C-alpha positions in Angstrom: 86.6 46.7 8.3 88.0 43.4 7.5 84.9 41.7 8.9 82.8 43.9 6.6 84.8 42.9 3.6 84.5 39.2 4.4 80.7 39.4 4.7 80.4 41.3 1.4 82.7 38.9 -0.4 80.8 36.0 1.1 77.5 37.5 0.0 78.8 37.9 -3.5 80.2 34.4 -3.6 76.8 33.1 -2.8 75.3 34.5 -5.9 75.5 31.5 -8.2 75.9 33.1 -11.5 78.1 36.1 -10.6 79.7 37.6 -13.8 77.6 35.6 -16.2 75.6 37.5 -19.0 72.9 35.7 -20.8 71.4 36.9 -23.9 67.5 36.9 -24.5 66.1 37.3 -27.9 62.4 37.9 -28.7 60.2 40.5 -30.3 60.4 44.1 -29.3 58.6 45.6 -26.2 56.0 45.8 -24.9 54.3 42.7 -25.8 56.5 39.4 -24.9 59.7 41.3 -24.0 57.9 43.4 -21.2 58.0 40.5 -18.6 61.9 40.0 -19.3 62.3 43.7 -18.5 60.1 43.4 -15.5 61.8 40.4 -13.8 65.4 40.8 -15.0 66.5 43.3 -12.2 65.3 41.1 -9.3 66.8 38.0 -10.8 70.1 39.8 -11.5 70.2 41.0 -7.9 69.7 37.5 -6.7 72.1 35.6 -8.9 74.8 38.1 -9.8 74.2 37.6 -13.5 73.1 40.0 -16.2 70.3 39.9 -18.7 71.0 41.1 -22.2 67.7 41.8 -24.2 67.9 41.7 -27.9 64.8 42.0 -30.0 63.6 41.9 -33.7 60.3 42.7 -35.4 57.8 39.9 -35.7 58.5 39.6 -39.5 62.2 39.0 -38.9 62.0 36.9 -35.8 61.9 33.4 -37.2 64.6 34.0 -39.8 67.0 35.5 -37.2 66.4 32.8 -34.6 67.0 30.0 -37.1 70.2 31.7 -38.5 71.6 32.2 -34.9 71.3 28.5 -34.1 73.7 27.5 -36.8 76.5 29.9 -35.6 79.4 28.2 -34.0 79.1 30.6 -31.0 75.7 31.4 -29.8 74.3 34.7 -30.5 71.6 34.2 -27.9 71.2 32.0 -24.8 67.4 32.1 -24.6 64.9 32.4 -27.3 61.3 33.3 -26.6 59.3 32.2 -29.6 55.9 30.9 -30.8 55.2 27.4 -29.8 54.4 26.5 -33.4 58.0 26.8 -34.3 59.3 24.4 -31.7 59.2 21.4 -34.1 61.5 23.2 -36.5 63.9 24.1 -33.9 63.9 20.9 -31.8 63.9 18.5 -35.0 67.1 20.3 -36.1 68.8 19.8 -32.7 68.8 23.6 -32.0 67.4 23.5 -28.6 68.5 22.0 -25.2 66.1 19.2 -23.8 64.9 20.6 -20.4 63.6 17.3 -18.7 66.3 17.1 -16.2 66.3 20.7 -15.4 62.6 20.6 -14.8 62.8 17.4 -12.8 65.1 19.0 -10.4 63.5 22.5 -10.2 61.8 23.0 -6.8 60.2 26.2 -8.0 58.5 25.8 -11.3 55.5 23.6 -10.2 55.2 21.9 -13.4 51.9 20.2 -12.6 50.3 23.6 -12.2 50.7 24.1 -15.9 47.6 23.0 -17.9 48.1 19.6 -19.6 47.7 20.8 -23.1 50.7 23.1 -22.7 53.1 21.1 -20.7 52.4 17.7 -22.4 52.0 18.8 -26.1 52.8 22.4 -26.8 56.5 22.3 -25.4 57.3 18.7 -26.1 58.8 16.9 -29.2 59.4 13.2 -29.8 59.1 12.5 -26.0 61.3 15.2 -24.8 60.7 18.8 -23.3 62.3 21.5 -25.2 60.7 24.8 -23.7 58.9 26.1 -20.9 55.5 27.8 -21.5 55.2 31.5 -20.7 52.0 32.2 -22.3 48.6 30.3 -23.0 47.3 31.3 -26.4 43.9 30.7 -27.9 41.5 32.8 -30.0 38.2 33.7 -28.4 35.2 35.9 -29.5 34.4 39.3 -28.2 31.2 41.3 -28.6 29.5 44.5 -27.2 27.0 43.4 -24.6 25.5 46.9 -24.7 24.7 46.5 -28.4 23.7 42.7 -28.7 21.7 42.8 -25.4 19.8 45.9 -26.2 16.0 45.0 -26.4 15.2 47.6 -28.9 18.1 46.5 -31.2 17.1 42.9 -30.6 13.4 43.6 -31.7 14.6 45.4 -34.9 17.1 42.6 -35.7 14.4 39.9 -35.5 12.2 42.1 -37.7 14.9 42.4 -40.4 16.4 38.8 -40.3 13.6 36.7 -39.0 15.2 35.2 -36.0 16.1 36.2 -32.5 19.6 38.0 -32.1 21.7 35.4 -30.4 23.9 36.5 -27.5 26.6 35.2 -28.1 26.3 34.3 -31.7 26.9 30.6 -32.4 27.5 30.5 -36.1 29.4 32.7 -38.6 26.3 33.2 -40.5 24.8 34.9 -37.4 28.0 36.9 -36.9 27.7 38.0 -40.5 24.1 39.3 -40.1 24.9 41.0 -36.8 27.7 42.7 -38.2 25.6 43.9 -41.2 23.0 45.3 -38.6 25.4 47.2 -36.5 27.5 48.5 -39.3 27.5 52.3 -40.0 25.4 54.0 -37.4 25.7 55.3 -33.9 24.4 52.4 -32.0 26.1 53.4 -28.5 24.8 56.9 -28.6 28.3 58.6 -28.3 27.7 60.8 -31.3 30.1 58.7 -33.5 29.6 56.2 -36.2 30.2 52.6 -35.1 30.7 49.3 -37.3 30.2 45.6 -37.2 33.4 44.0 -36.6 37.2 44.5 -36.4 39.5 41.8 -37.5 43.2 41.8 -38.8 43.6 41.6 -42.5 47.1 42.9 -43.2 49.9 40.7 -44.5 52.4 39.8 -41.8 49.8 41.1 -39.3 48.8 37.6 -37.9 45.6 37.6 -40.0 46.3 33.9 -40.9 45.3 32.8 -37.3 42.2 34.8 -37.7 41.3 32.9 -41.0 41.9 29.5 -39.3 39.7 30.6 -36.4 36.9 31.2 -38.9 37.6 27.9 -40.7 37.7 25.6 -37.6 33.9 25.4 -37.1 33.4 24.4 -40.8 36.1 21.6 -41.0 36.8 20.2 -37.5 34.1 17.6 -36.7 34.6 15.9 -33.3 36.4 12.5 -33.8 37.9 13.5 -37.2 41.3 14.7 -36.5 43.4 16.9 -39.0 40.5 18.8 -40.4 42.3 22.2 -40.3 45.6 21.4 -42.0 46.3 17.8 -43.6 44.8 14.5 -44.1 46.4 12.4 -41.3 46.5 9.3 -43.5 48.2 10.9 -46.6 49.6 14.2 -45.6 47.6 15.6 -48.6 46.5 19.3 -47.8 43.1 20.1 -46.7 43.5 23.9 -46.9 41.4 24.0 -50.2 38.5 22.0 -49.0 35.0 23.3 -49.6 35.0 24.2 -45.9 38.1 26.3 -46.0 36.9 28.0 -49.1 33.5 28.8 -47.4 35.4 30.3 -44.5 37.6 32.4 -46.7 34.5 33.7 -48.5 33.2 34.7 -45.1 36.5 36.3 -44.2 36.3 38.4 -47.3 32.5 39.3 -47.1 32.8 40.5 -43.5 35.2 43.3 -44.5 32.1 45.1 -45.9 30.9 45.5 -42.3 34.3 46.2 -40.8 35.8 49.4 -39.4 37.3 51.5 -42.3 40.7 50.6 -43.0 40.5 47.1 -41.5 42.1 45.6 -44.7 45.4 47.1 -43.5 45.2 46.5 -39.7 47.3 43.9 -37.8 46.3 42.2 -34.7 47.8 44.9 -32.4 45.8 47.7 -34.1 42.5 46.0 -33.8 42.8 45.8 -30.0 42.9 49.6 -29.5 40.1 50.1 -32.1 37.8 47.7 -30.2 38.7 49.3 -26.9 37.9 52.6 -28.5 34.3 51.5 -29.0 34.2 51.4 -32.8 33.2 47.7 -33.4 30.4 45.4 -32.1 32.5 42.1 -32.5 36.2 40.9 -32.8 38.3 37.8 -32.7 41.5 37.9 -30.7 43.8 36.3 -28.3 43.2 37.4 -24.6 44.7 40.9 -25.3 41.5 42.7 -26.3 39.9 41.5 -23.1 42.8 43.1 -21.0 43.0 46.4 -23.0 39.1 46.8 -23.0 38.8 46.2 -19.3 41.9 47.8 -17.9 43.2 50.3 -20.6 43.3 54.0 -19.6 41.9 54.9 -23.2 39.1 52.2 -23.1 35.5 53.4 -23.6 34.0 49.9 -23.2 35.0 48.8 -19.7 32.1 46.6 -18.5 30.5 46.5 -21.8 32.3 43.5 -23.3 31.1 39.9 -23.5 33.4 36.8 -24.1 32.8 33.5 -25.7 34.1 30.4 -27.6 34.5 30.9 -31.3 31.3 30.6 -33.3 31.0 27.6 -35.7 28.5 26.4 -38.3 25.6 23.9 -38.4 26.8 22.9 -41.8 30.2 21.3 -41.7 32.5 19.7 -44.5 32.9 16.0 -43.7 36.1 14.7 -44.9 35.3 11.1 -44.4 32.1 11.3 -46.5 33.4 14.1 -48.9 30.2 16.2 -48.4 28.6 18.8 -46.4 26.7 17.6 -43.4 23.8 19.4 -41.5 23.9 19.2 -37.8 21.1 19.7 -35.4 23.2 22.2 -33.4 26.2 24.5 -34.5 29.7 22.8 -34.6 32.0 24.9 -32.4 35.6 24.2 -31.6 38.2 25.7 -29.7 41.4 26.8 -31.6 44.7 27.1 -29.8 45.9 29.6 -32.3 49.6 30.1 -32.2 49.9 27.9 -29.1 51.5 30.5 -26.9 55.0 32.0 -26.4 57.6 29.6 -24.9 61.2 30.0 -23.9 64.0 27.6 -25.0 67.8 27.4 -24.5 70.0 27.4 -27.7 72.0 24.3 -28.1 75.2 26.2 -28.3 74.7 28.5 -25.3 77.6 28.7 -22.9 75.5 29.4 -20.0 72.7 26.8 -20.0 72.3 26.5 -16.3 71.9 30.3 -15.8 69.6 30.5 -18.9 67.3 27.8 -17.4 67.3 29.5 -14.0 66.0 32.7 -15.6 63.4 30.8 -17.7 62.2 29.2 -14.4 62.1 32.6 -12.8 59.8 34.0 -15.4 57.5 30.9 -15.5 57.0 30.3 -11.6 53.4 30.6 -10.4 53.8 33.7 -8.5 55.9 35.6 -11.3 53.8 34.3 -14.2 50.6 35.3 -12.4 52.0 38.9 -12.3 52.8 38.7 -16.0 49.3 37.5 -17.1 47.7 40.2 -15.0 49.9 43.1 -16.1 48.8 45.0 -19.3 50.9 44.9 -22.4 52.9 41.8 -21.6 51.1 39.8 -24.3 51.0 36.8 -21.8 47.7 35.1 -21.2 46.9 32.4 -18.6 48.3 29.0 -18.9 48.5 27.6 -15.3 45.6 26.3 -13.1 46.5 29.0 -10.6 46.1 31.8 -13.2 42.4 30.9 -13.2 41.8 30.4 -9.5 42.7 33.7 -8.1 40.8 36.7 -9.2 42.7 39.3 -7.0 45.4 40.0 -9.8 42.7 40.5 -12.4 40.7 42.7 -10.4 43.8 44.6 -9.3 44.8 45.3 -12.9 41.2 46.8 -13.5 38.8 44.0 -14.2 35.5 44.0 -12.2 34.9 40.7 -10.6 32.1 39.9 -13.1 34.3 40.8 -16.0 37.3 38.7 -14.8 35.0 35.7 -14.4 33.5 36.0 -17.7 36.9 36.6 -19.5 38.7 33.7 -17.8 35.7 31.4 -18.4 35.7 32.0 -22.0 39.4 31.2 -22.2 39.1 28.1 -20.1 36.1 26.9 -22.0 38.2 27.2 -25.2 41.2 25.4 -23.9 39.2 22.7 -22.3 36.6 22.5 -25.2 35.9 18.8 -26.3 36.5 19.7 -29.8 39.6 22.0 -29.3 42.0 22.0 -32.1 45.8 22.4 -31.8 47.7 24.7 -34.1 50.1 23.2 -36.8 53.1 21.8 -35.1 55.4 20.3 -37.6 58.8 21.3 -39.1 58.2 23.9 -41.8 55.1 25.5 -39.9 56.3 29.1 -40.7 56.7 28.2 -44.4 53.2 26.6 -44.7 51.7 29.7 -42.8 53.7 32.0 -44.9 51.9 30.6 -48.1 48.5 31.1 -46.4 49.2 34.7 -45.3 50.3 35.8 -48.8 47.2 34.2 -50.3 44.9 35.9 -47.8 46.4 39.3 -48.8 45.9 38.6 -52.6 42.2 37.6 -51.9 41.3 40.6 -49.9 43.0 42.7 -52.5 40.8 41.2 -55.3 43.6 39.4 -57.1 42.4 35.9 -56.6 39.3 34.1 -55.7 39.0 32.3 -52.5 39.0 29.0 -54.3 41.9 29.8 -56.7 44.0 31.2 -53.7 43.5 28.1 -51.6 44.2 25.7 -54.6 47.6 27.6 -55.1 48.3 27.2 -51.3 47.6 23.4 -51.5 50.2 23.0 -54.4 52.7 25.1 -52.3 52.0 23.0 -49.2 52.7 19.9 -51.2 55.9 21.3 -52.6 57.0 22.1 -48.9 56.0 18.7 -47.7 57.9 17.0 -50.5 61.1 19.1 -49.9 61.0 18.2 -46.1 60.2 14.4 -46.8 56.6 13.4 -47.1 56.9 10.3 -44.8 58.7 12.2 -42.0 56.2 15.0 -42.1 53.5 12.5 -42.0 54.9 10.9 -38.9 55.4 14.4 -37.2 51.9 15.4 -38.0 50.4 12.3 -36.8 52.3 12.6 -33.5 51.3 16.2 -33.1 47.5 15.2 -33.3 48.3 12.4 -30.6 47.9 9.6 -33.3 50.3 6.7 -33.4 52.8 6.3 -36.4 51.4 4.5 -39.5 
């Protein structure tokens, strides 16, 4: 008996975080919190520690995280948050630099993470403050059985005078296709289908959808900063003619959308598209997963994937005029930038916290996360794209898996890929946009008036945070040297 007791005690003593409890804070399950719940039991068994998961709704997440950092005693050890918030948290000293942890970690395989995520998304002023758990970008979805149907293609050309493009390359083409497929039973299931489904609800992540529609109108190759600010002056570009045209499109397309789209958030549109009600959509990688693997999906094998459409007429900020291009200007947009995990500066358990973050992000575990439904995590490592087995195992056909991963990889690696806004105050800047969008779709303001108002608010935010400092941070976020 004595020997048995010694073995047990020795085994317990070997568990390096015995008796430690770490608290993880993020949004409610399933999305984003689900991987924490999936991997906590094994990590607890191995380390002797405990994971306490606390969540808050999306609309409360930023405020509660920010408030927790200012407390004398940490409310949370780990925060899993949108990468776009990292500048706010890191610049204020709220996060622990992770460079030494990562350098001494034999398991995380840092070089397997795509450069845009490991070098830009999680870094601030030369230091690493978070670990990627998710690779976010917006891609374009369409119903192949609709757009590739020869009968429909002939009728489309008769009506619009040009061949139905598969996939569409411009938002003008998307508008025409949406109109054509709106309000009739084009898939023969006895139900009425519609042109598009996109989020339009306030606090429903519709703001990222707007910028996905704007990027092709304002982001010319070689002219950085088209989406947000002039990188020379920090003057807002949000009310440029290109942005106004994108917002006009954003409003008009509602006419060809699934009924009730004006009140839908990004989560709701996924189930709507998977139910077969729309010909096209914009989303992160989640529509693809739900459409190809969801038990309720009626569109398995019928979905096409592509880089976001753009425009053959683009606003040139350098010239101050529209320019006509021989080919459509398309651009990848790293909407949101992905979810990342950081350690609160006032955590009492930094080593245990990092160990759990590393466990979540390791190649073998993160591959399970990105190939499991309802995690909200999308691929961000080279290895996530190289192996099809996990994607096929979750329900993708080999053909669908290849097409889905190609669209994501083509977006991330696009020569004109545009990063999301990554400066202090990001949440405040986007909140102003989100409110303006909701007022425009409600008919309270015209697109031009709304974006002029946003530009004024953005200037106020910039001045309150320090224009010179914000300009420096913005230039650094674009990979430009300080002025």
